[in-house]
C-alpha positions in Angstrom: 0.3 -0.4 -0.3 1.5 3.6 -1.3 0.3 6.5 0.8 1.2 9.8 -1.5 1.2 12.8 1.0 1.4 15.4 -1.0 2.1 16.1 -5.0 2.5 19.0 -7.5 -0.8 20.6 -7.7 -2.6 24.1 -7.4 -2.3 25.5 -4.3 0.4 25.6 -1.2 -0.6 22.8 1.4 -0.3 23.3 5.2 1.9 20.8 7.0 -0.1 17.8 7.9 0.0 15.2 10.4 1.3 12.1 8.1 1.5 9.0 10.5 -0.1 8.2 13.2 -0.3 5.0 13.9 0.7 1.9 15.9 5.3 2.1 15.8 7.3 4.5 16.6 7.3 7.1 14.0 5.1 10.3 13.6 5.8 12.5 10.8 4.2 15.7 9.6 5.4 17.2 6.0 4.6 20.4 3.5 5.0 20.3 -0.2 5.1 23.6 -2.7 4.7 23.6 -6.4 6.2 20.8 -8.2 8.2 19.0 -5.3 6.5 15.5 -3.5 6.6 13.6 0.0 5.0 10.3 0.2 5.1 6.8 2.5 5.2 3.8 1.8 4.7 0.6 4.8 7.5 -1.8 4.4 5.7 -4.0 6.6 6.4 -2.3 10.2 8.5 -0.3 8.6 8.8 2.8 6.7 10.0 4.3 3.7 9.6 7.5 3.5 10.5 9.7 -0.1 11.1 13.5 -0.3 11.5 14.5 -3.4 11.1 16.8 -7.0 10.0 16.5 -10.3 12.0 17.9 -13.3 12.0 19.7 -14.9 13.6 21.9 -11.7 16.2 24.5 -12.7 19.8 23.4 -13.4 18.2 19.5 -12.8 17.9 17.2 -15.9 16.3 14.5 -13.4 13.9 14.2 -10.6 16.3 14.3 -7.2 15.0 12.8 -4.7 15.6 11.6 -1.2 14.8 7.6 0.3 14.3 7.2 3.9 13.8 3.6 5.7 12.2 4.3 8.6 12.7 0.8 10.8 10.7 -0.3 13.9 13.3 -1.2 16.0 14.8 2.5 15.8 17.3 2.3 13.3 17.2 4.4 10.2 18.7 4.3 6.4 19.1 7.6 3.6 19.8 6.7 0.2 19.9 10.9 -2.1 19.4 10.8 -5.5 21.1 14.4 -6.0 18.7 15.5 -3.2 20.3 17.1 0.2 21.2 14.1 2.9 18.7 14.0 5.8 20.1 16.5 9.7 19.6 13.9 12.0 19.0 16.0 15.5 20.0 15.0 18.9 20.1 15.5 22.3 23.8 15.0 21.6 24.4 17.1 18.5 23.7 16.4 15.1 24.6 15.3 11.6 24.0 14.5 8.2 22.7 11.1 6.7 23.8 9.2 5.1 27.5 10.8 6.4 29.6 8.7 3.4 28.1 7.3 -0.1 27.9 4.4 1.0 25.1 4.9 3.5 24.7 2.5 6.8 22.3 1.8 9.3 22.0 4.5 12.2 20.4 4.3 15.6 18.5 6.7 16.6 17.0 7.4 19.8 13.3 8.2 21.6 12.6 11.8 21.0 15.3 12.8 18.1 14.8 14.0 14.9 15.3 13.4 10.8 14.6 16.6 9.1 14.7 15.7 5.4 15.1 18.3 2.6 14.0 18.2 -1.1 16.9 20.0 -3.4 14.3 23.0 -4.6 13.5 23.7 -0.8 17.3 24.0 0.2 17.7 25.6 -3.4 14.7 28.1 -2.5 15.8 29.1 0.7 19.0 27.6 1.9 19.3 30.3 4.7 15.9 28.4 6.6 18.7 25.9 6.3 21.7 27.6 8.0 19.2 29.5 10.4 17.9 25.8 12.1 22.2 25.1 11.9 22.4 27.3 14.3 19.9 26.9 16.6 20.6 24.8 19.9 19.8 20.9 19.0 17.1 21.2 22.1 15.2 24.0 20.3 15.0 22.1 16.9 14.3 18.7 19.5 11.1 20.6 20.8 10.0 22.8 18.5 6.8 22.1 16.7 7.7 20.2 13.5 5.3 22.9 11.6 7.4 25.6 13.6 10.1 23.8 11.8 8.8 22.8 8.5 7.8 26.5 8.0 11.9 28.0 8.1 13.1 25.7 6.5 10.9 25.7 3.2 11.2 28.8 0.5 8.0 31.3 0.8 6.2 30.1 -3.0 8.2 27.6 -5.6 8.9 24.3 -5.1 9.5 22.3 -1.9 9.3 19.5 0.0 10.2 18.4 3.3 9.4 16.0 6.0 10.0 16.2 9.7 9.9 12.2 11.5 10.6 11.8 15.1 11.3 9.2 17.1 8.8 8.2 19.6 8.9 5.8 22.5 6.4 3.6 20.7 
């Protein structure tokens, strides 16, 4: 079963709570223009896709990031012409994948992942810079909708998903 959360279309949808089901993850997503977010259940795990459809300026093909959120609390991120995910925990901030080979990472309860499409980063890089300048605790406690507003461009294209690991 594939659940497309947001797809390119008229208007600018607001952030939407995406997944509230048994399991250790909550997701909030938003998009503008030609960008998209999608969640694909894989048994107890979730695949989250964030990307841009062509034509995005200076790109011949689609760019996207795919993140596997596993029920055991591990994640893996693969990107194609898209920025890495931002992993925020009480002890620091990391980019995933940290190397082209990727790998699994254990995310603790309370940690967050921020996934951005290339168009979101290209359209308003200052949004991500402002998030990187914040203390990790501020990013962890900020409402997901507010975090999305900080990183998404004002108009134009772009997609973002905030995932949070819960105690479930």
